[in-house]
C-alpha positions in Angstrom: 0.0 0.0 0.0 2.9 2.3 -0.6 1.7 5.8 -1.5 -1.8 5.1 -0.2 -3.7 5.6 3.0 -6.8 4.3 4.7 -9.6 6.4 6.1 -11.9 4.8 8.7 -15.3 6.3 9.2 -16.0 5.1 12.8 -19.6 6.1 12.9 -20.5 4.2 9.7 -18.0 1.4 10.1 -16.6 2.0 6.6 -13.0 2.0 5.3 -11.8 3.9 2.3 -8.4 3.5 0.6 -7.0 6.8 -0.7 -4.0 7.8 -2.8 -1.0 9.7 -1.5 -2.6 12.9 -2.7 -5.9 12.1 -1.1 -4.1 11.4 2.2 -2.3 14.7 1.9 -5.6 16.5 1.4 -7.2 14.7 4.4 -4.2 15.7 6.6 -4.5 19.3 5.4 -8.2 19.2 6.5 -7.3 17.8 9.9 -5.3 21.0 10.5 -8.6 22.9 10.1 -11.2 24.1 7.5 -9.8 25.1 4.2 -11.1 26.4 0.9 -10.9 24.5 -2.3 -8.5 27.1 -3.6 -6.2 26.6 -0.5 -6.3 22.8 -1.0 -5.5 23.1 -4.7 -2.5 25.3 -4.0 -1.4 22.8 -1.3 -1.6 19.9 -3.8 0.1 21.8 -6.6 3.0 22.8 -4.3 3.5 19.3 -3.0 2.9 17.2 -6.1 3.8 17.4 -9.8 0.4 18.5 -11.1 -1.0 21.6 -12.8 -3.6 23.8 -11.2 -6.6 22.8 -13.4 -5.9 19.0 -13.1 -5.5 19.5 -9.3 -8.8 21.4 -9.1 -10.7 18.7 -11.1 -9.3 15.8 -9.1 -9.7 17.6 -5.8 -13.4 18.5 -6.5 -14.0 14.9 -7.4 -12.3 13.6 -4.3 -14.2 16.1 -2.0 -17.5 15.1 -3.7 -16.7 11.5 -2.9 -15.8 12.3 0.7 -19.0 14.3 1.1 -21.0 11.4 -0.3 -19.5 9.1 2.3 -20.2 11.8 4.9 -16.5 11.9 5.8 -16.4 15.8 5.4 -18.9 18.6 5.5 -18.9 22.1 4.2 -18.5 24.8 6.8 -19.5 28.0 5.1 -17.1 28.3 2.2 -14.6 25.9 3.6 -14.4 22.2 3.9 -13.9 20.4 7.2 -13.6 16.8 8.5 -16.6 15.5 10.4 -16.5 14.6 14.0 -15.0 17.8 15.3 
């Protein structure tokens, strides 16, 4: 599982395998709420990816996390649930 991580949703008893980038995003969210723009810049700075690709992939990943109820929107920012 090199370059991957596992997210465990304790309330729902679900496990989700995420890429290294996904794990990086989740760790950024653990530091506190962040805007999509902030997260895109974080990904671009840390990985070899362009802004538009990072934005598309990030929005898709955040949508997946929302669908799994692993995160929620807090005003214009995104935050992990359970805080």
